[in-house]
N, C-alpha and C positions, 0 to 999 in steps of 0.2 A: 678319216677319224673313225675310231671304233665306237660302238654303242656306249661302252663304259666310259670312254673319254668324254663323250657328249654329255652323259648324265652328270659328270662332275663339273662340266663347264656351262651347262644350261643356265642362263640367267634366271629363269623362273624357278630354279631349284630353291631359291630363297623362300618360296611359298610352301615348301614341303619340309621345313626344318623346325626343330624346337630351339629353345634358348641355348642348348648345349651343342647345336649343330648336327643333331641326329635326325634321321628321317622320321616323319610322323605319318602314320597311315590312317588316322581318324581325326577328322575335323569337319566343321561346317563353315564353308566360306561363301562369300558373295562378291560378285563383280558388278559394279553399277556404273552407268554412263549414259549420256544422251545418245539418241539413235545414231548409228553409223560410225561410232568411235572405236569399235573393235571388241565388244563384249564377247561375241561368239568366237572370234579368233583366239582370245585369251583362254576361254573355256576349252577349246580344242587343244591348245598348246598344253594346258594343265592335264587334260586327258591323255595326250600323247606321252607326256612325261611319265605318267603312271603305267601306260601300256609298255613303254620301253623298259620299265623296271620290272616287267613280268606280271603286272597286275591286270585284273579283268575289270572292264568299265562298261556301265550302261549310260548311254547318252540319250536324254529325253529331250526331244525337239518339239516345241509347241508352236504350231502354225507353219511349220516347214515340212516339205515332203522328204521321203527317204533318200531319193537320188540327190537332192540338193545338199543334204547333210553329209552324205558319203563324199560328194565332190569337195566339200569344205575340208574334210579330213585329208583327202588326197592332195589337195592344193597346199595345205599347211605343211603336211609331211614332206612333200616334194621341195618346198621352199627351204625347210630345215635341212633336208638331206643335201641339197645343193650348197647351201651356205656353209655347212660344216663338213662337206666332202665325205659323206658317209661311205664306209666300206660295206659292200654287199647291201646297198640301200634298198633295192627291189625285194630281195629276200627278207630283209628285216620288216619291210612294210607288210608283206603278205603274212608274215608270222604274227605280228602284233594285231593286225586287223581281225584275226580270228578270235581275239580276246576282247573284242568290242561288240556290243549289241546296241543297236539304235531303236528306240521306241519313238513313234510319232503320234501326236495327238492333235486333233482339231481344237482350236481355242475354245469353241463352244462346249466341248464335252470334257475337257481336262479338269481334273480335280485331284487334290492330294489323296483322298481315300481311294480313288480309282488307281492312282499310281501305286499306292501301297499294296493294293490287291494284286496288281500285276507282278510287282516285285516279289511278294510272298509266294505267288504261284511258281515263279522261276526258281526260288530257293527251295521251297518245300518239295517240289517235284524234281529237284536236282537237275534242272535244265541248264541253268546258268547262275552261278553264285558270284556276284560282283564284289570287288573290293572298293570300287569307286562309282560315284553317281554324279553326273552333271545334268543340270536342269536349265535349259536355255529358254529365255524370254518368259519366265514366270511372271504372271500378272499380280504384282504386289498391291495394286489398287483395289483388287477384289479379294485379297488374301484374308483368310481367317487365321488369326494368330494361334488359335488352338490347333489347327491342322498343321501349321508350321512347327509348333512345339512337338507334335507327333513325329514329324520327320526328324527333328532333333533327337528325340528319344530313340527312334529307329536306328539312326546313325550310331548312337552310343551303344545300343544293344548288339548291333551286328558288326561294329567296327568299320562302318562305311566312311569313306572320304567323300563328302558331299559338297558340291559347288553349285550355286545358283547364279543366274544373271538377271539383271533388272534394268529397266529404262527409267531415267529421271528426266525432268523437264525444266527448262529455263524459267518458265513462268510460275513455278511452284516454289515459294521461298521457304517452306517448312524444312526444318533441319533438327537433328537430334543433338544431344550434348557431345557426342563423339564426332559431330560434323557430318553425319550420314544424312544425305538429302532424302526428301520424300520421293517415292512412296514407301521407303524402307525405314523411315525415321522412328517408327513405333515398334519395329521388330528387330532392331539391331542387336538387342541383348541376346538373341538366340544364336548369333553367329560368333565363331571364334576369330575369324579373319574377314575383314572387309576391305575391298580394293575399289578405289574410285579412279576412273579414266577421265582425263581432262585435256583438251587441246591447249597447248602452251607454246611459247617461243623460247628458243635457247640459242646461245651464241654459237656460231660455227667455228671451225678450226681456223688457226692463224692464216693458212693459205687461202681461206675463203671467208674473209671478214664479213660480219653481218649477223642476222638472225634467221633461223629457220623454224618452221612449225613442226612440232612433235606432239605425240600423245603421251602425257605423263601418267605413269602408273603410280598412284599414291596409296600408301597404306594408311587407312583411317583407324583400323583396330587390328590388333594381333595379340590375343591372349595366350597363344601357344609358342609362336616363333620367337626368334631372337632379334627381330627387326623393330626399330622405333617407328612411331607413327610419322612417316615422312615419305617423300617420293624416293623410289629406289631404282626405277627403270624408265626408259623411254621407248615408245613404239614408233615405227615409221608409218605416217598416215597413209602412204600409198600401198604398202604391203601388209600393214597391221602386224608386222613381225617385230620382235625385240631388237633394238639397235645395240650392237656390240661396240662399246667405246674402245 
């Protein structure tokens, strides 16, 4: 399969469209789930979709080292390349990874102002001008809504496509009117698109009657795209890749 064919068939393409089915290059999105359900894998797949469309992406990894983040990209890309039988897969990988920059922060020193400072340095000095930004494992429990609002304004001013991930917890019952669980329930108005990952059961095919566990990708909010607030995709719990029905 060619790169263009994959971009047309990529299931996550639904997160990059407006109500008219046209690609959207600027939005602020959030992937939220309990620990271990695939938030990072989804962020990486969103980033890879942008990279494959010729965009430049900064991946901000909080609490993870550089090698681990690189390995996650390699693993996810290799899984996609194998699943879709990419033509010239190695060449494409080497090409797109040159348009990805990874920033790592220790949890104790990360802050939104520090991130904005580093991004501004990259842009002003013309070192790297990103089209997309993914921020993995942002701590919403300690988040200042004012700082998040500044990221929202930065995204609008620069045309950045920004995606966050966050961890929710079973023992915290707080929830917003849109169904967004804590700790993001008081900041959900800042996001255009919010995705919730949940472990679910689904019926298997006729030749294998019964139920199987999947991770449901549920759209809680989408003010830009053409999707209704509902589950649209399933992830394989073993590989954290989108299941193609």
